[in-house]
N, C-alpha and C positions, 0 to 999 in steps of 0.2 A: 387458479391455474397452478399446475404442478411445475416445480423447477427441479433441475437435474440433481444436484446434491447439496445437502446442507451440512455444514460443519459447526458443531457446537463448541464454543470457546469461552473461556473466562480469563481473558488476557487483557493487556493494555493496548489501546489503540493509539498509535504514534503518528504524529504529523511532522514529516521532514520537508520543510518548505525550500523553495528555490529563490532565496532573496539575499544571500550574502554572508551573514555572520551567524554564529550559533545563538539560539534563543533559549529561554527557560523551558523546563520540562514540567508539565502539570498533568494531573489526572482527574477524571470525573467519570460519571456514567453517561450513557448515550440517550438521546431523545428519540422518541418514536416518530415515524414518518408523518403522522397526521397531526403532530403538534402536541399530542398528549404526553404525560410524564411517565417515566418508568425507571427501573433500576437494572443494573447489570453487575456481573462479577468483576469486571475490569473497567477501565476508563480510558478515554482518549487523552492524548498529551501532545504538546508541541515539542519538536526536536530541532537540532541545528539545521542550517540551510546551506544552499550552494548557489552560484557556481563554486566549484570545489566540492562536488558531491561527496568526495571521499571523506570530508570532514564530518559528514552527517552521523557516522557511527559513534563517535567518541563521547558524546554527551547525552546519550539516550538511555542511561541506566537509572534515571531518577524517577522511575514510576512508583506510584503509591496506591492507595486504596481509599478514595474519597466516595462519598455517597450523594453528592450533588446531582440533581437531574437536570439535564439541559432541555429547554423548551423553546418555543418561538420559531419553529421551522416555517419556511415559506414554500408552499407547494402551489401557489397561485400562478396562473399564466398571465400573458400580457395582452390578450386580444379576445377574451371571451364575451359573448353576448348572453349566454346562459351557462350555468354550471355544467361541468363535464358529466355529471351524473344525471342531468335532466333527460327525460325520455318523452316521446310523444310521436304523433304521426301526422302533424300538420302545423299550420300556423294559426294564430289568433289575431283578432282585430286590434287588440290592445297590447301587443308585445311581439318580440321577434319569434320567428319560426322555431319550433322545437326539433331537436334531432330525433330521428326515428328509433335510435338505439343508443345505449350508453357509449360515450366516446372512450378512447384508450387512455391509459394512465398518463400519457404525455400529450394529450389532446384536450381541446375545449370545443364546445358547441358554438358556432358562429352562424346565426341566422339559418339554422336547419342543417348545417354541414359541420362535420368534425374536422377541425384543422389543428395544426401544431400549436401547442400551448404557447410557444414563443417563436417569434419571427423577427430577427434571427435568434438562434441560440448563441451562447457564448463560445469562445475559442477553447481549444484543447480537447482532451479525451480522458479515458479511464484505463489507460494501458498499465501493464506491469512496469515498475519503476526501479528495478535493480538489474544488473547484468548477470550473466551466467555464474560468475564467481561470488556474487553477493555484495558487490559495490553499488552504491546508489547512483543512478543515472537520471536524476530528476530533470535536469535541463534538457538532455537529449531525448528522453522518453516522453516528457510531459510538456516541455516548452517553457518559455520565460513566464514568470509570475505564477507558476504552478507549484505543487508540493506532492510529496509521496505519503500516502496514508496507508499504514500497515499495522498488523497485530504482532506484538512482541512483548517480552521474550518468551520462547524463541519466535522468530518471524515465521508465520504460517501462511500469510497471504498479504497482498499489497495491491494498490491501484493509485493512479494519478488523481489528484484533486486540485482545486483552486479556491481561493477565497471568494465569497459571494455575499450579496445582500438579498437577492431574489433568485429563484431558480432560472430565470431567463438569462442570468449571467453565467450559468453553468454550461458545460458542453452538452450538446444534444444527445438524445438516446442512441445507443449503438444500433446497428441494423438488425441484430437478432435479439430475442428476448423481449420482455415487456416490463422490465424493472423501472421503477418510478424515479425520474430525475428529481433530486431533493437538495435543498439548501438548508443547512442547519448548523448550529453552534455545537458541534460534536466535541470540541476541545474545551468548552466552557471558559473561553478566554475573551468573550465578547466579539469574536470573529467567526462567522459561519463559513462552512466549507461545503463543496459539492460532493455528492455521492449518489450511487445507484441503490435505491432501497428495494429489498425483497421481503420486507417486514410482513406484508400481506400476501405472501406466497406468490409474488410475481416471479416469472422465470428470468434467470440471469442470462446475459449474453453468452455466446459460445466461448467456452474455455474458462469462464468464471464460475466460482462457487458462491453459494449463499452462506455467508458467515453469520451465525446466530450468536448474539451476545445479549442475554437477557431478553428484554421486550423488543429489541431492534435488531434487524438483520441487514447486512450489506453485501453487495456483489463485489468480489475481489478475485484476483488471480492467485491460485495457490502457488506457493514457492516450489520450484522444481528441484529434483535431485542435484546435488553439487558435484562438480568435477574435482579432480585432484587440485590441491592448493585453494579450495573453496573456503568460504567464510562460515565454518560450522559453528562458531561461537554465537552467531546471530541467526542463521537460517535454520529452520526446522526441516532440513532436507538431508537424506543419508549421504555419507561420503561414498565414493565408488569402491568397488571390490578391490582388495589389495591395499587399501588405505584405512586410516582411522582418524578420528578427530583428536589431534594433539592439542592439549591446553597446557600452558605454562605461564604463571603470573598473570592470568586473565587473557593472554594472547592465545590465538588458536589458528588452526588451518587443517584441512584434510591432508594427512601426512603419510608418505610412503617411507617406512623406516629401512627399506632395503633397496639397493640399486641392482640387485641380482638380475632382474628381468628388464633393466632399463627404466628410465623415468618417463612419466606421462608428459605430454606436451605442456609447455608453459603458456601463460596468456600471451597473445600476440605482442611481439616486440620485446619479449623477455626470454631468458634461457634458464633451464634447469640444469643443475650439476650434481655430482655425487660428492658429498663431503661429510665429515663427522662433526656435527655442531650441537647435537642434542644429547646423544649417548655414545661417545666415542668407543667404549668397549664393545658395543654391539655392531660396529662397522659403519660403513658409509650409508648416508641417507640421501634421498632425493630432496633437494632444497632449491629455492630461488635465492641466489646469493645477493648480498647487498653490502654497501659501505655507508649508506645514508638513506633517508626517506626518499630522496629524489630518484633512486634507481629501483624502486619497488613499483609493482602495478598499482593503479589507482585504488585508493582505499586501504592499502596495506602499508605497514611501516617497517623500518629496519629494526629488528629486535635482536638484542644480545642475550643469548641463552644463559642458563645457569652455569654452564661450563665455559662460557666466554666466546662461543662461536656466534656468528651473525647470519641471519636469514630473514627473509620477508615473511611476516605473519600479520594476521588481522588483529588490530587493537581491541581492547575490551568493548563490547557493545554498550 
C-alpha cells in the first residue's frame, strides 16, 4: 500500500517520558517491525521526563552513534484462532474456520472472522507532543505514563508513545491509515515502546509522515513552522518572516531585532516589550522580559545576554 510521504532521516530518536525526573540519554539503532535485525544512521535514546515537561529539553544533547540493533518486537495479538495471514474459504473438521481473505495489519482471524488483534487496546494515542512554540506537552498531549518520541537534533517529527511488553498494551490504531501498531525496544534500554510502523509501506494516519531510518520506518507528525519566540534551537521549523533564529551561548529563539513594526503576539499570559538587551547599538528589539525563570513561558528560561540584558530564551537542547 502506498503512503503519503516518506522522509529519509539519519538522526537520533529521542524518548522524553512523562514520569518525573530526568533520565539518562542513550543511543542505538532501531529494530524492524517484524522482529528482524537492521541498522540505521541514528539511534533512539531516552531523555528527561515530566510533569514539568519544560525540563525535557535540557538533557537531550547526549546523543551518540552506536551500532547495536534492537530486536524482540512483539506484534502478536491477544485473541487469534489463526494467524492474521491465513487465508481460506471455509472451515475444516479438525480446526477453526479460516478467514476468506488476509486480515488487516491490526487484526487477527478468529474462527473465520477478522477481529481486532487486541480487545481492548491500551490507553493513550500517537498525537504530536510539543506545543506551537516548541515546549514539550507530554502530560497534556499524551496522558500520564506516556512519553514523547521524536527525531532530533534538529527535531523534525514527533509522536506520543508509552512503555509496553506486548502491543495489546499500546494505543489502538488511529481511524485512518493502516500502519501497524508495534511494541519494540527502540531505545535499547530493556524497555519496549509503542509506535506505528510503516516499515512495510503501510499508510500513515492523516497528518503523519512516514519517517524512514535505515531498515525501520515510523509514523510521526512533522514539526510545524515556528512562531515568533519559538524554539528554533530544537525544532526544524523555519522562523516567521521578519525574524531570525538568534543563538547566544547555546540559547535560542525566533527573534525580531526591530520594534519598528510592533512586536508579534507573545505566548498567552505573557507580554512582549521593546528593549535593547542583545545589541543596544542597533536599537530596541522585541523580547519577552524576565527577572527569573518563573516569569518565562513553559520551557524557556531567563537568560542574561552578553551585554547584561535579560530576556526569555530557550535553553540548549
